[in-house]
C-alpha positions as CSV (number, residue, x, y, z in Angstrom):
1,M,-1.3,25.7,10.9
2,S,0.5,26.1,7.6
3,A,-0.6,24.9,4.1
4,A,1.8,21.7,3.9
5,E,0.8,20.7,7.6
6,L,-3.0,20.8,6.5
7,V,-2.0,18.4,3.7
8,A,0.4,16.5,5.4
9,V,-2.2,15.3,8.0
10,L,-5.0,15.0,5.0
11,S,-2.5,12.7,3.2
12,L,-2.0,10.8,6.2
13,L,-5.5,10.4,7.3
14,A,-6.2,8.8,4.1
15,G,-3.9,6.7,3.8
16,C,-4.6,5.4,7.3
17,G,-8.3,5.1,5.7
18,F,-6.7,3.3,2.6
19,Y,-4.9,0.8,5.1
20,F,-8.0,0.3,6.8
21,A,-9.9,-0.2,3.4
22,G,-7.2,-3.1,2.6
23,T,-7.4,-4.7,5.8
24,V,-11.5,-4.9,5.5
25,G,-11.2,-6.3,2.0
26,L,-8.4,-8.7,3.2
27,L,-11.1,-9.9,5.9
28,R,-14.0,-10.1,3.7
29,F,-13.2,-11.0,0.2
30,P,-13.9,-14.5,-0.6
31,D,-11.1,-15.8,-2.2
32,T,-7.5,-15.6,-2.7
33,F,-7.3,-13.2,-6.0
34,S,-9.9,-10.9,-4.8
35,R,-7.8,-10.3,-1.1
36,L,-4.5,-10.1,-3.0
37,H,-6.4,-7.0,-5.5
38,A,-8.0,-5.4,-2.4
39,L,-4.9,-5.6,-0.2
40,T,-1.9,-4.6,-2.6
41,K,-4.1,-1.7,-4.1
42,A,-5.1,-0.4,-0.9
43,D,-1.8,-0.7,0.4
44,N,0.3,0.8,-2.3
45,L,-1.7,4.0,-2.4
46,G,-1.9,3.8,1.6
47,L,2.0,3.7,1.6
48,L,2.1,6.6,-1.3
49,L,0.1,8.8,0.7
50,V,1.6,8.4,4.2
51,C,4.9,8.8,2.4
52,V,3.8,12.0,1.3
53,A,2.6,12.9,4.5
54,L,6.3,12.4,6.3
55,A,8.2,13.9,3.6
56,L,6.0,17.5,4.0
57,H,6.5,17.2,7.4
58,A,10.0,16.6,7.5
59,A,10.7,19.4,4.7
60,S,14.1,17.8,3.6
61,L,14.9,16.7,0.0
62,R,17.2,14.2,1.3
63,V,14.3,12.8,3.7
64,A,11.7,13.4,0.8
65,F,14.5,11.0,-1.6
66,L,14.7,8.2,1.0
67,L,10.8,8.0,1.6
68,T,10.3,8.1,-2.2
69,V,13.2,5.1,-2.4
70,V,11.2,3.5,0.4
71,W,8.0,3.6,-1.5
72,L,9.4,2.1,-4.5
73,L,11.0,-0.8,-2.9
74,A,7.8,-1.2,-1.3
75,Q,6.0,-1.6,-4.5
76,L,8.5,-3.9,-5.9
77,A,8.6,-6.6,-3.1
78,A,4.8,-6.2,-2.6
79,T,4.6,-6.8,-6.6
80,V,6.4,-9.7,-6.8
81,S,4.9,-11.2,-3.4
82,A,1.4,-11.0,-5.0
83,H,2.4,-12.5,-8.1
84,L,4.0,-15.4,-5.9
85,I,0.9,-15.8,-3.9
86,A,-1.6,-15.4,-6.8
87,R,0.9,-18.3,-8.7
88,R,0.5,-20.7,-6.1
89,A,-2.8,-20.0,-5.2
90,E,-4.2,-20.8,-9.0
91,H,-1.4,-23.8,-9.4
92,D,-3.5,-25.4,-6.4
93,L,-6.8,-24.2,-7.8
94,E,-5.4,-26.5,-10.8
95,K,-4.2,-29.3,-9.0
96,D,-7.5,-29.4,-6.6
97,G,-9.8,-29.3,-9.3
């Protein structure tokens, strides 16, 4: 096993670990804001690590570039969706109390 393959495997395992941690945070935290914080941070880092692992395994600059684009688009989508969910949760809190 080469060094690149070892880094790819470790990166993939770490990425899966961050996804698992984000899921646990989603299920265990009490309110919407805590859940969003745990989920977005863990999933963004998890996706980055998975993309790094895939780019190292593919060993192609084109694939690495496309994975970078995928990661950036996912970052944008996660930011916008988390903002909209938090804004709605804040609106509901103001309306109720």
